[in-house]
N, C-alpha and C positions, 0 to 999 in steps of 0.2 A: 540356884539361878545360873551359875556358871556352867554347871553340868548340862542343864537344859539348853543353854545357848549353844554349847558345843555340839550337842546332839542335833539341834535344829540346823546348824551350819553344815554338818556332815551330810545330813539328809538332802539339803538343797544342792550341795556340791555333787552328790551322787546322782541326783535327778538331772542336773545340768549336763553331766558327762554322758548320761544315758540318752539325753535328748539331742546331743550334738550330732551323732551319726544320722539320726532321722532327718534333721534339717539339711544335712549335706545330700542325703538321698533325694529329698524333695527338690533342692536346688539343681541337682544333676538332671533330674527328670525334666524340670522346666527348661534347662539349657538345651537338652536334646530336642525337646519339643519345639523350641524356638528355631533351632537349626533346621528341622524338617520343614517348618512353615516357610522359612526363608528360601529353602531350596525349591519348594513347590511354587511359591509366589513368583520368584524371579524366573522360574522356568516358563510360567505362563506369560510374564511380561516380555521375555526374550522372544517367545514364539509369536507375539503380536507385532513387535517392532523390527524383527529380522526376518526378511522374506527368503533369504538364501538358506537352503537346508544345511549346507556345510558350515556356514557361519553360526547357525543356531546350535549345531552339534558342539562346536568348539566353545561357544559361550557358556552353554550349560555345563560342560565338563569343567571349565575354569571356575564357575560359581561353586560347584560341588567340592572341588579341591580346596578352595579358599575357606568355604564354610566349615568343612571338616577340620582344617588346620586350626581355625579359631575356636571350634568346639573343643578340640583336645586341649588347647591352652586354657580355656575357661574351666574345664573339668579339673585340670591340674591345680588351678588356683583354688577351686572350691575344696578339694581334698588336701590342700596344703602339701602337694607333692614336692614343691620347690622350697619349702620352709627351711631356712638355714643352709641351703645348698644351692642357692640361685647362681652364685658365681661359678661353682664347679660345673653345674649343668649347662650354663651358657658357654663356658669354655669348651666342654666336650662337644656341644652342639655346633659351635663355630668351627672346630677342627673337623668334625664329620662332614659338615656342609662344604667346607673348602676342599676336602679330599674328593667328595662325590661330584663336585662341580668344577673340578680342575679343567676339564675340557671346555666347559662353558666360560669360565673365567679367561682361559687362553683365547677363546673366540672373540670375546668382548675386547680384550687387549689387541687382538689382530684388527678389529674394526677401527680402533683408535690409530693403529699403525697405518692402515689404508688411508684414512682421512687426513691425518696429520702429515704423513710422509708423501702423499700424492702418488701412491703406487699405481693406481688406476682409478677410473671413474666409469660411470654408466656409459656404454657405447664403445669403450675400448675393446680391442681384440687381445686377449691374454691367454697364457697357458699356466695352469696351476695344478699341481699333483698329477701331471700327465694329461690333463683335460684341456683341450683347446676350444675357444669359443669367444663370443661377444658377450660382454657383461650387460645383463638386462636388469639386475637388481642387486643392491648391497644392503643387507640387513645387519642387525647388531651381531648376529651369530654366523651367518652364512652369506656367501656370494653366489648368485645364480648366473649360470652361463648358458647361452644358446650354443650348443656344441656344433663344431665343424669337423669335417673329416680330414684325413691326411693320407698322402701317398705312401708314407713310410710306416704308419702305425697300422698293425693288423687288427686292432680292437674296434675299428669302425669299418663299415661297408662302403662308405663314400670315399673314394680314392682321390680326394682333392679338397681344397679349403673352401668347402661349401657346407651349408647347414645339413645336419642329419635329421633334425626334427626333435631331438632330445634336449631337455633342459636339465642341466646337471648342477646340483648344489654342493659347494665346496666350503668346508669350515674355514673361517677367517684365521684360525690358528696356523694354517699352512703358510701364512706370510712370514712366520718366524722360523719354521722348520724346513721349508723347501724354497728353491728359487722361483720367483715369479717373473715370467716373460711377458712383456708388454710390446705388442707389435705396432701399436699406433699411439704411443704416449707423446712423442715429440715429432716424429715424421711418419706420415701415413703411407709409407712406401716400403717395399722389401726388394732386395736384390735377388733376382731369379737366375737360374742357370738352365740352359737347354743344350743337350749334347747330341751330336750326330756322328755315327761311325762311318768314315769314308774309306773305301777300298784303296789299297796302295796302287792299284792300276789306274785310278781316276785322277783327274786334275784337282788336287786338293786346294790349290791356290784359288781356283775359280770357285770352288765350294766355299772357301773362307769368305770370299767377296760376296757371294749370294747370301750367306748367313748374316754377315755384318750389315749388309744393306737392309735386309728385312728387319733385323733387330733394331736398327736405327730408325726405321720408318714407324715402328709400333711402340717404341719405348716412351717412357715418361721422364726423360732425363731433365727437362727444364723444371718441372715441378719438384722433382727430387732434389735438384741442386738448390732451389730456393729453401726447401725444408732443411737441408743440411746447413746452409748458411744461417738460418734462424737458430738452429740448435747450437751452432758454434758461438753465437753471441751469448748464450746462457751457460755453456759448459766449455772447458778448455779441451776441445777435441780437435784432431787434425781434419783437414778437408778431405772428405771421402770422394772417390772417383765415381762419377755418375754417368759418364759417357759409355755407351756399349762397347764391348771388346770381345774378340774371339780368341780363345786360348787353344793351342794345339798340343796334344799328348799322344805319343807313340805307344802302341800296344803290340802284342805278338801277332794280332790278326788284322788290325786296321789302324787308321789315324782317327783319333777322337777329337772333333772340333766342338768346343763348348762356348756358347754365347752367354755372356753375363750382362744383365741389363736391369734397371729399376722399373718396377711396375706398381700401381696402386694396390694396397694390401687386399682389398675386397674384389679385385678383378684379376687376380693372378692366374687363376685356372683358365678363364676364358681367353686371356691374352696369350698364354702358352699354347692353347688349342689353335687359335688363329695363326700364330707364328709357325707352329709345326706344319699346318696344312700348306701355308704359302711356301715355306722352305722346301718341303718335300716335292711340291709341284715344280718349283724352279730347278731342283736337282734332277728330276726326271727329264725335264725339257733339255737340260744341258748334257744329258747322257752320263751323269755322274752316278756311279754305283755305290749303293749303301753297303758297307762292310758288315761282316758277321763273324762270330767266333765258331760257327758251325760249318760243317763240310757237307756239300751236296754231291752225291755219287749217282751217276746214271749208268745203268747196265744195259748193254745192247746184246740181244740173243741172235746168233747167226741164223740165216734162213735155212730151212731144211733142203737137202739135196734131193730133187724130185727123181732123177735118174737112179740114184742109189736106192731110193725107197722102192722104185718100180722093180729093180733087179731083185732086191731082197724079197719082194712079193712073189716074183716068178720062182725064185729058188724055193721059197716056202711051199708054193703050190706043187712044185715038182717033187718035193720030198714026199 
């Protein structure tokens, strides 16, 4: 009886071990089939509820990625790939994910830095990673800027602080690694400088008066003064000079007269254009010569001697 019982038990154990892989294969097939059905069904549902082609494309991509990830996890559980090693696998997976997503983690941390630190908000004019522009969107990973040009940056074709038409996305991680310039955080004004080279032969004091009068007429000193006083109530900063001034600098070729004045940040280029036109017209009317570091040379050729030419002609004919 004992021998028979042992034989029967051995046969059942062998049969159970032989049947285990078959059940796992069946379960794996069912899992894959369910995953395919989910992908196809959700694709049809997304196509009905999302009318925009780009939104449908991204939604279907996301569903496929999530379904594939869940399918791999389910297959690993069916075949007991994690049995006895769950802690090790999770540790390696966490380390690999952290290494692969370090840029993403840094960008998310940068988003918290922007929000909590008040570095900038939508509508501010900033400069990040060498890109200047107005902030139009702040997402969890990136900040989108409507790019503006620059007179000193050769990377843009617009030589002024006006829109180029490009939208630039900058990683939020840049708030930790690079300086962030905010042109409109506290005061919506910038101090501009406009220089005119005046010849040493001209009346430079009259030129100084013309430049100062025009700069005073067009400046936004009152608004800038109020903004500076408001900033001084929040931060221990010294009172900035907002009234227009003209500074004189001597060079080898001319006197450089530079007007310094505050203007609204978003109208700086048009203000400088108007001011340049008016000052140049006033200088021309006053007879003040614009200096230059170049030299102009005029060569006069002597008039030909008619008598000599005639005599030489007679001599040539006589020969």
